[in-house]
Every structure is written in structure tokens, then in C-alpha cells.
N, C-alpha and C positions, 0 to 999 in steps of 0.2 A: 406581526410576523416576518420572517426573514425573509430574503428573495429566495433563499436556498430551500427554504421550505416549499413557496411557491415553485420552485423551478421542479423540486421532486412531487408536488400536486399534478402538475402539468405533463410528467410524465408518466403516471399511473395512468390519466387520462388518455392520454396517448396509446400508452402500449398497451390497457387492459388488464393488467395482472400489477400485482406487486413484485413478482420473483423478475419479469420483463425488463420492468421499472427502474428493478436494484441494479439489472446487469448494465443496461445502461447508462445510469449515473455513477458504476464503478462504486459502488458501497453496498454491504450487509443489507439482504432482507431485513433481518429485526431493527437497523438502526432508521432504515424507510419509514418505516414501521410507527417508530416511537416519533418520527419529525411527520406525519400524519395524525397522529394521536394528540398531538400539539397544537398541530392547526386546526383539530377538530374540537379541543377544549378552547381554545381561543375564540373560534368560530361558533359556538353551545349548539355543536350539531353534529350529525352525522354528514359526511363528505360520500361514502360510498356503501354500497349494501354490498357483503362480501359473499361468496359463494365458490363452487369448487372449480368452475370453468375460470374466475376472474373476478375483476370488481367492477359492478355498475356504481354509476355518479347517480348518488340523491339529485333532488332537485334543489337543495344547496348547492351541491358537487356542480352541476352545470351554471348557475349563476355565478359562482366561483371561477370559473373557468374564463371566461372572456374578460373579467377584470383582471386575473392572475397573469394570462396571456401578455393583456395592455401593460400593466406592472413591471413585468421581467423587460419586455424591448422597450420601456420606458428606461428603466435603470442602464441598460445596457447601451441607449444612445448616449444618455447624461455623461457616462464616464468615459465614453468614446469621443463626446464633446469637450470634456476637461483634460484629456489625455495628455501626457508632455508633446507638445512641437516637436520634440525632436524626433518620435516614434514616425512621423510622416517619412520621415527621411530612412529610416532603418532604424532598429535600437537590437544589440544581441547583449544577452543576459548570459554570464558564464557559469554555469551550475556543474556542479561536481555532484556525483553517480555512484553507487557502490557496486561490488558483482551483485548480480541474480535480485535486481529490480523488477518488480512484476511489469510483464513487457508492456500493458496498456497503461500504466498510471502517468505517466508523462505525455502519451501521446493524446490521453483523455484530457489531461489537465491541457495541452497546448490547445485543442478543437477548442475549448470555453474561452482560454485567452486571448485566441484568434480572431473571435467575434468582436472585442474590442480591441486589438494592438494588432492590426492583418499585418504589419510590416515588421513584427519582434519574429526573429529567431535566437534559439536556443543553440549554445554554445557547451556540449558536453563534455565533462573532464572525468575520465575513470578513475576515482584512486581508494584507497582505503579512508578509513571514518577519520582518523588521527590525522593523515594528511591536509582532508579538505578543510577541518578545522582550522591548522595552522595555517593554510592556504587563504581560506577566509579572513582572517585577521589581520594576514597579511595583505590584504587589498587584487589577491588574486583570482579568486571570485566573487560571486555575486552574492551566491544562495549556495546550497549543499543539502544534498540528502544523504545525514549519518544514522549508525543503528546505534551511537551512543551519545544520549542529548549532554550537550556541554554545561556543565551547573557556570557560566559566566554571565555578566551581568551585562556585557556587552555585545553578549550574543542572544536573539530572540529562536524561539523555535515552536513550530505548533507540529503536532502529529499527522503523517502523511498517509501511513498505510500499517495495518495491526494483520501478522500472516500466522495462524496456525502452524507450527510444522511437524510435518511427519516426514518418513524415512524409505529411502530406497534400497533393496533389498536385491538378492537373485530369488527368483521363484520358489527356489527351493525352501531357503528358507522363510520367505515370506508362508510358502504352505506347513510348513514348521511351527510358526510363531504365531501366526495371524489368526486372530477370531473374526468374525463374519463384519463386525463394525471396524476394524482396524487391531494394531498391537498394542498391549499395555506397556508400557515403556522397560518396567522390570524385567521383560521376557528379553529384554536385547542385554544381558549381560553374560558374559561370553564373546560377546562381538565387540571390536574395535570402533571407534567414533572417527570417521573422518573428519575430523577438526578443519576450521578454518586458524589462521595464523594467531593469535592473541594481541599482537601490535595491529591486526586490523579495525578491531572496535573490542580494547580490553575489558568494562563491564558487561558486555553482551557476553563475550566468550564467557568471563567468570561464571554470568549463571548460569550460560548453558553446561559446563563443567562443573558444575554443583548440584544441579538439579539430575542428570549421569549419574554424578556419584550416591549421591541418596538415595538410586534406584537400581545400585547394584552395576552400575558401568562405570571402569577406572580408568580402563584404557583409552589412550590416544594413539590414532594412528601416527606412525613418525612425518608421514605427508606436511602436518600442519606445523611442525615442530623447527621447521627450516624460516620461518617469519619472512615466509611466501606466498604470495596467492594461491590457494588452491582452485585449480583450474576446473569446470566441471566434467571435462575431459581424467584430468586423474582423478576424481571423486568417482564416477562411475568405474573405472578401472578398477579399484581398489575394493569396491562396493561389487565388483564382479567376479572378486578372488572367492565369496561367500563369507571371509572371516570378518567382514567389516560392514558396514551400514552409513549412509550419509543422511544429511537432515536437510530437507527440502519442501518448500511451499507445495500448495495444491495445485497453483497453476505456472510451477517449471517449465517454460516456453521448450525446454530443448526434449525431443522424443526422445523416447529411453529403448535402448537396442535390447535386443529379443536376450531374454535370459534374466532381466532385471524388472522391478513393478515398485509402484510407489504405492503405499499404504498410511492410511494418516495415524496419529498416535491416539488414543484412547483418553479422552479427558483432557486432550489441546494440555499438555505440561509443559510447552514451549511456545511462547507466543514471539514471533518476531516482528519488534515496532520499528518503524524509520521515521524519522523525524526530517522536517524541512529545518532548516536553520539560515541565520540572515545575519547582517550587521544592524543594531539594532539603533542604529542613529541612521539607516537607511532609509530616503523616501521616496522613489520611482514609483509611479504608479503602474508600471510594466510588472516589477517586483510583486506589488503589492497584488495585483491582478492572479499573478502563479503561485504565490502564497496562499492567496482564497479559493483558490481549483484545487489545490493540493488539499487544503484542508476542507474541503467538503468532498473530498474521495474518500475520508476517513469518517465521517458521519452520517 
């Protein structure tokens, strides 16, 4: 059994439903279900009785709860005891972050890390993925969240988050193009994509461009052709003309102005992945705890 499986089990027990536990853990409900099925296989029995109002523990589940809490608490005490002595004096990790990072990703990870390293702080630096990789290799960052996974033996990485992209449209365009479950990508033909600069994350940009072209959406708005960051304000302003659309994740934090709506893309043809990367030779316990917390968020 893995500690993260036991943490997930405890969350289900305390929240009473898989959906609430998934929100608490900042993971998808299917991922949580897979973890619980794995735990049940390892223990040779059912941990929950599932019904329409939630999940009730079985006798085996009740027996596991106390043991799981004790094991998780013991694990956290051991890690805290063995943590680097410099942590007591305060440790800062320099972390690069991209635009439009899910707003709860880092706070949720830091909540887990702070239980082990209470004096740790993060110094966040916003920049494009390509710049972050350069800074990491130069020793100017301890870790970075990037949209292109580096193919470099000197850099380690794990997936931090996957986001199925949707589209921001005017209300009128949405009424014209959307079905009850969202928008088919090919229905956007004739509109321009308010893209991001290719220099931000070349491989992700090329993937999006190719997928759009394959669905008859070849035009990119000129805002992205200047190789500068495309701000949320620019995206919303251009989408508001009714002649363009913007891509956005479902958890986009900014409230949309009147006249604009977000719609999912049917079939999830575009999945944005964000990776946490760090130097392969790094050995800091604080960094390892942060990576583990971000890794947990993706599973």
C-alpha cells in the first residue's frame, strides 16, 4: 500500500462521497476510484458500500481507517524528523510558473508540504516554459511548472495536472454553435483562435495548431504572432468581437464579462498538460516533498 492511497482512503471516509474526496485531494474522481480499487485488491475485500448518497464503510473499511490514520501520521512525523536542519531556519524554493495555472494547484500542494516543512516558503516567478527551462539549468530556479516536458537527461519531471480545454465565445456564438454537451471543434471553423505565442511552449503550441487545422480552423489571431504573452484581458477583448475564440480550462479563475461564456469541447480533443521539472541531481527534502505533493495532484 502507498501512503497516497491511504490518504485518499481517509479522505473518502471523512468526506462521505467520492466526489467530495476528489475535490479535497484536487484529483479527478475516476483517478480516486482507481486508487480505491487498487487498495481493495491489495486487501482482498470491499472497503465501501456505494449508494446514491455516498459511500458507507464496510467492516473492513472501518478496521482500516484507524490503521491508515496512524500510518499516515507516523509517515509525516518521520519525514519531518529527518528533514534538513536548514528547514528550521526557513527554506525558500524558487519555482517558475506559467500563465493560467489552476488557481488551487500550488496552494493545495503547499498545504500538504507545510505539514512536513512548516518553515518552507515558495518564491514564484512567472515566465514562459522555455525561459523556465533555461533558468533551471542555470541554477536560477529550483523547480518549474512547464507546458513542454524537456527531453534532457539532466532534468527530471512528473505530470502535475491535466486540463481538458474548452472555449470562450460570445453568448451569441455559443447559441449558434453549441450543443447541450458543448461545442464540436470543427464548428469553430470560420473563427480565429486567440492563440499564445509559440515561444511560450513550442510543442504545445504546435499540437494545438495541428489539431485546429485538422478540424478546419487554420486562422490564428495576430495577437499571438508578436511573440509576447497574451494576457487574459487581450483574450477576452478579442473573443468579445464574436469573430474569434479563446481556449481556456474549466477552472479558469477569472469571472467572464457579460456577453461571454465558456463551453467544453466535445470529446476533449485538446488536453493541456503541465509538468513539474527539477534538476536530476537535486537532493533537497523540501523539493522532494513539493514534487510528491504535485505528483499526488495528478493521480
